[in-house]
N, C-alpha and C positions, 0 to 999 in steps of 0.2 A: 600795759594795764596793771601788771603785778607791781611795778614800781610805784604807780600812783596809789594803789591800795595800801602798800607798805607805808608810804608817806602819810596817808590819812590816819593809819593806825598809830604811827609815832606821834602825830599831833595830839590825838586823843589821849595817849599815854602821858605825854608831857603836861597836858592841862590838868591831870589829876595827881600829879606828883607833889608831895609835901615838901616842907623846908629841909628835912633831913635827907631828901633824895629817895625816899622809899615810896612805892606805889601804895596809895590808900584804898584803891578799889580795882577791881578787874577791868580789863579793857572791854568795852561793850562790843557786842558782835556787830559785824557789818551787815546792813540790810541786804536782802537778796539782790536788789538792783545794783548795789555797789560791789557785790561779790563776784561779778562777772557773769552771772546767770542771766541769759536773755530770754524773753518770752518766746513761745513758739511762733512760727510764721503765721499761723491761723489768727493769733490775737495781736499781731503787730498792726499798728495804725487802725485799730478797730473803729475809731470814730469816723475816719474817712471811709471805711468800708460800709459802715451803717448809713452814711450820707449818700453813698452811691447805690445802695440797695434798691431804691425805687426805680432808678434808671435801668438797672440790670433787669429787674422784673419786667419793666416796660419793654425792653428790647427782646426778652425771651417770649413774652406773651404776645405782644403786638407784631413785632417784626418776624421773629422766627416762627411763631405760631401762624401768623397770617401767610407767610411764605409757604409753610407746609400745607396749609389749607388750600391755597391757590394751586399748588402742584398736584395735590390729591384730586381736586375737582376738575383739573384739566383732562383727566381720563374718563370723565362722565359726559353724558349728553345733556347737560344743564342748558336750559334756554332762558326764560325770564327769571326763574328762581333756581337756586342750587338744588340738585337732586342726585341721589346716589344710583344713577343708572349707568353702570360701567360700560364703556364702549372701547376700551383699550386705547390703541394709537390712532383711532379714526379721526380725532380732532387734529392731530399733527399731520396726518396725511392730507386732510382737507386744507390745512393751513399752507403747506408747501406746494399744493396744487393750485393755490389762488394766485392769479396774476397781480392782484392788488398787493398782496404780501411780498411778492417777488420785487415789485416796483419799489415798495417802501424800503426793503433791504438794500436794493441797488442805490437808491437815493441817499440812504444813510451812509453807505460805504463811500460814495463820492464826497459827500459833505464831510464825513469823518476824516478821511485821509487828507483832504485839502486843509481842513480846519486844524488838524493836529500839527501839520508841518508849518503852515503859515503863522498860526498863533504862537508856536514856540519860537520861530524865527523872528517875528516882529517883537514879541515880548522880550527876548534876549537882546535884540538890537537896541531897543529903547532903554533897557536896563544898562547896557554897556555905555550908551551915550550919557546917561545920567550919572554913571559911576565915574566919569571923567571930571566930576566936580565943576560942572558948568554953572553959569550965573542963572539965578531964578530957578534953581532946581526944584524947590518946593512947589512953585507955580506949575511947572511942567508936569511934575508928578501928580498933582491934583487934577490937572486937565486930562491926563491919560487915564487916571483911575476913575474919573467921574462917570463914564458910561457904565461901569460895573455896578454903580449904585442904583441904576434904573432896572426895572423889571423887564423881562423879555417881551411882555405885551407892549409896554411903552416903546421899547426899542423897535419892535416890529412895526408898530403904527408910524413911528417917526421915519423909518426907512421906506415904508410904503409910500409916504408923501414925497420923500426925496427922490425915489425912483419912478414916481408917477410921470408918464410922458407928457401930460397936459400942463402941469405946473411945477414939475420937479426939475431934475438935473438936465434932462433933454431939452425942456422948454427954455431954460436959462441959457444954455450953450447956443441954441438956435437964435435966441434974441441977440446974442453977441455977434452974429453974422455967419456962423457955421450952420447954414440951413440944411446941409446934408448929414449932420450928426444924428445918429440913431442909437439910443441906449435905452432899451425897454426890457430888462431881463425878467421882470415879474409876469409879463404877458407872453413870454416866449418859452414854450415847454422844453426846448433844448438847453436853455441856460438859466432856468428859473432857480435851480439849486445854487448857482453862483451868486444870484441876488440875495438869497438867504445867507450865503457864506459871508458876504460883505458885512451884513448886520451882525452876525455872530462873532466875527473877528473884531469888529469895532467895539463890541461890548466885552469880550473875554480877554483881549490882549493886555488890558490894563492890570488885571489881577496877576497874570503871568509876569508882567514887568516887575511888579512889586516883589513877587517871590524870587525872581532872578536877581533883583537888586539887593535883596537881603542876603542871598548867597554870595554875590560879588563883594559885598561889604565884609563878609567873613573871611575873605582871602587875605593872607598876611601881606603887608606892604613889602616885606623883604623879598618876596617872590618877584614882584615887579622890579625892584632894584637889581636883583640878580639877573633878570632877563635883559635889562638895559645894559648892565656891565658886559654880558656875553654878546651883546649886539643882536638880540632876537627882536624881530618886529612885533608890533602890538597885535596884529591879527594872528600871527603864528603863536604868540604867547597865549592868546585866548583859545586857539584850537588845540594846541599841544599840551598846555599846562592847566589853564583855568577850567575849561569845560570838563576834563576828566576829574578834577577835584570837586566839581559840583554835581557829581552823579546823583547823590540823594535828592538834591534840589530838582534835577530834571525828572527823576522818577516821580516825585510828588506832583510836579506840574503835569506830567503825562497822565497820571491817574485822575486829576481834577478835570483835565480837558476831556478825557475819555468818558468820564461819568456824565459830563454835560452833553456830550454828543449822543450818548445812548438815550437819555431822557429828553431829547429835543422834541418839544411839543408846542409850547407857548409861542415861540417865534414863528412857527409855521402857521398856526391858527391866526395870529394877529396880522401876518404879512401877506399870506396867499390863501389861507383857508384850505390848503392841500391842492390847489389848482395851479395852472389851468388843467382841468380834468383831474388826473391822478399824478401829474408830473412832479408834484412836490409832496407826495404822501410819505410819511415816516412811520416806523413801527409803533411809537407811542400813540399817535393819532389813530392808527388802525385798531389798537386795543380799546381806546375810549369809544370809538365809533361802534365796534362790535358789542361792547358790553352795555352801553347806555342807550344807543339809538337802535341798533339791530336786535337788541335783547337776546344776544347769543353768548351767554356767560361761558359756556364750555370752550368756544372758539377764542374768546378773549383771554381766558385763563391759559390756554395753550400758547397764545402769542406772548403773554406775560412771562410764561416759563421760559420761552426761547430768549426773551430779553434778559431774564435772570442768568441764563447760561452764558450769554455774552458778557455780563458783568463778572461772573466767576472766571471766565477766560482772561479777563483783564486783571483781576485781583490776585490770581495765583502767581503769575510772573512778578507782580509787584511785591507780594509777600516773600517770594524767593529772593529777589534782588535786595529787599530791605532787611530781612532777618537772616536769610541763609548766608549772604555775604558777610554779615556782621559776625555770625558764629564762626565762619571760616577765618575771619580776621582774628 
């Protein structure tokens, strides 16, 4: 920086030099921006900060303020309207003593574990296949990603028709001659969550495939060449070399999948309505039912707070892996 400043000063001095070689005027002072002085961090990129100010205020007022309001009123006995009648932890005790809430948590755990594992596996497998530079890659990528463009309501209704025993998959297979074939998960309380799982994986695996494919395309080709020279197989290269290098990609995919699992609601309402009975009840549906149908705001706020705690449990490890590891590096 000093060298550049000295060169600028010399150019200015030469431009005002007369024929006899003498300076006719003093060298003008260098502006503060050219003298190496930088503005303070508060005023750097102030235009971008002004543009983001409305979004920051919205996040603080709507999201942070709404969250604080919900947590505060979860300790009250609010029914149809919010009221400041403090009841302590009574709402949480009622919540965890409710069989409906326990069933919804159990269903979400089953759905979440299976969805997390299968969506990651299927998404990475599809991405690895497309990364081999197969023919019609763009067509296959569009086909796999297309379900993600649909809403959960449309996906739920479509798979409700596909899994319908009267005119869906079971009826088609029986028409082919396998009259003993029986596949009716949406009307079986024991496996209804797996019927929801099929629709959820069908819609979400395309997005994970694109994220994984972007990560795979960022791997240097020299790594694959070195693996081939060393005689390492393709599967072993993926497991031992490629996947560890894609740790940030996997962390991002895990957070996206986990966020979709926790707020699972539309798919359940469109596909099963929570039935048969309470066999497909989930926490988000429990909150909506308690707040708007049962008009029990205090209980709904308590359930919402427990869902918030589950989100925090997911975000803290993600923040540690994403930022803590970067600082250590």
